N, C-alpha and C positions, 0 to 999 in steps of 0.2 A: 613405356611404362607409366601407370595410373596411380594418383593417388587419389584415398578416399578422405575427400574434405570435411566428412560428418563426423570422423573419428577425432573426439575432443577429451580432453581430460572431465570434460562432462558426464562422461559414458559411465552408467550406473555398476556398481558392482552386483555381483551375485547376491539376490536376496534384499537387494532395493532399490526403489523408483527414484525415476531423475523429478523432483517439483520446481524446481525451478534451476534454468540453465545462466549460463556468465551473465549474458546480454540483463537477463531479469535481474542477478544481484547487484551486477553495479551500478543498476538504474536506481536499487532500491538504496543503497550505501549512501549515493549521491546526494541522491535527493534525504535521505535522512540526517545526511553531516548539513547539507544547506539547513532543515529547519530547524536542528540543534543550534547551528552559528543565529539563524533570526533569530529564534526564541531567548536564546542567551543576550545577545546584542539588543533584542528589544526588552529585555528587563531593564538593562542599563539605563538606559534612555527613559525607561518611563519611571522609574523607581530614583528619586534622588539620590536616595544615600548610597545605593550603590555607583549611581554616577559621580557620586562627589569619593566613593573609592577606587572605583577603579582611573579617572580623570580619562584626558586624551578624547574628549564626548566627539570631537567634530571626527576622528579616524574609528571609533566606534560607530558612529553614523553611517561614514563613508562603508566600511564591510557590511550593517545592515541592508543599506542600498543596493550592493552589489549582488549581498545575497539571493535579494529579494529579485531581483531581473533576472538572477542565473536559474532562478529557480525550478520555474517552466522547461530548461534547454535539456538535463538530463531523459524525462520522459520523450519530450518530441524528437529528440535523434534514437532513441532508444527504438521508436516507435518506428523509422525510416529505415533504421539499418535491416540489411538484408536477415542479420541475423537475431533481429526483434521479432521473426513468427511468434516464439511463445509471448512474449511482452501484449503483444498483441491479441494473440487467443485470449490471453489476463484480463487486458480490458472488459473483453467481450464477457469473459466470465463472470466480472464485476459488476457489469453493470445488468448483466441479468438475473430476475428474480425465477424460481422455481416452487411449486407448493412443496416441498421437504423445507425451503428457508422456513416459507411462514410457520409451519410445524415446529420450527426448530426454536422458535422465539418463543412459545409458549411450554412453560414446564410439562403439561400433563404428557402432550404427543413429542416431545421433545426426544424421547427414546427411538419413536419407531422414523425419526429424520436420517432421511437418506442423502447425505453432504454432498456436494459437489468440491471442488481446489478449494473453496472458500469458503465460511461460513457467516452467517448471514450479519453478523458484529465486524470482520472483515470487509463485509461490500458495503456496511454502512460509514464504515470507518473512510474507506476509500471514496466515497461519492463526497463526504465531507470535506475530507484534503483535497480534492478536487476541486470542490467550489470553495477553497478556502483560497485556494494559491490565486483563484482569477478576483477575489475578492478584495482580496491584502494586496494583490498587484496594481489593482486599479484604484483603492482607496490610497494606499502608499504611495503612487505615482502623484497622486490629485497635491495630497501633501509635500510632497519632495519640490514640486516642480508647482509652489502656489498661488504664484503670482499671477496663472496665467486662469483660474478660477475665484468665483464670487466667495464672499463668505460663506455662504450659504451652504454651498457645495463642500467648502473646508470642512464645517464642520460638519456636515453628513459624513463625509468621508473618512473624519479622525473618531466618530463614534463608530463606524461600521469596522475599523481597522482596531479599535481599540476590544471591542466585544469578540471579534472574532480571534484573534490575539488568546483571549480566554479560551474561549472555544479548542483551540489548536493546544492550549497547556494540558487542560483535560485530556484530548482523546491520545494525542502523543505521551502523556505519562499511561493511561488507560492501556495504550496498544503497548507499551514497555511490558508492564506488569503481566497483562496476559500471555506474551512470548517468552516470560521467564515461567510462566506457569506451565508452561510445555515445550519443555527441551528442545524434542524431537524436532518440533516446528522450526522452534527458534536457529537448531543447528543447518535446516535443511537451506535457512538463507545464508549461510557460509558457507557448508560444503555441497550445496547443490542436491541432495538427496535426503530420502527418507527410506527407512524399514518399509518391506509390502503390509508386512504385519501390520502397521501404524497407519499404511493408507488401509489396509482393509477396514481395518476399525473409525477409524475416525472421519475417512473421506470415501465411504464405498465404493459410490457412482462416478467420483473421478478416477479410481481405481480399475473401475470395469473399465470407462473410456478408454486411460491408458494401455491398459492391458487386452482390451478389444478394438483394436484403432477402425475396423471397418463398420462398427454399427454406429447409430444415429442415438445423441448423447441422451436426447428425450425421449426417444421409444422405444428400438430395441434392449437397449440399456436398463430403460425400464421395467421391461415384463423380465428381466431377467430378476433384478433386484426383486420384484415381488415375488417369482416364484422358486429363488434362491436366499435365503433370507440370511442377514450378514449379522455378524457378531460386532453390534456397536455400542459394547460397555466400554466405559470414559474410565 
């Protein structure tokens, strides 16, 4: 008797298409929890009035440090897991720019853009967050274990840490705002699936790649998109 190990609760219902599998969703929400923890504890440590209101500064500092050191772990673990194939594909998709991404960035040509799984805003956000993790981990380590570094290095680390923290606040708030503006996309990070109609309208290139798995993403799929225009009304 054999068991199909690929049958999971992620199997999409009729009329839907899987956008994020379980591993992708778990990694996303672990990272989100760690980012929010870092933002809130960092605000308490940085703003004197909040620090006085909350108290227990040493405990807040320890939580901040543990969350910071833990930040890369969910992504790294997800990437090496056998179930992380979807996550690895996402990393590739987020780092790869196509001509339609550039069309989307210009209002005049946006309507003609045939997007893949992620839009350019999501790609830019992912790039910044990946860079922020590296910079914040390095600069935060210098600030916490300061006795091993010179004054100049500590000053530079503090400067980078503060400004990247400001950038993280802006991008996270923007990310949350855009997520709530597209409830279907937001629900896909909870339930994993989106309606096929949404995929065809908002992510036609990705939809073709999912429904024609033997096609090459940037060749045959491009030909099909060109010969069979897709409704991309928003």
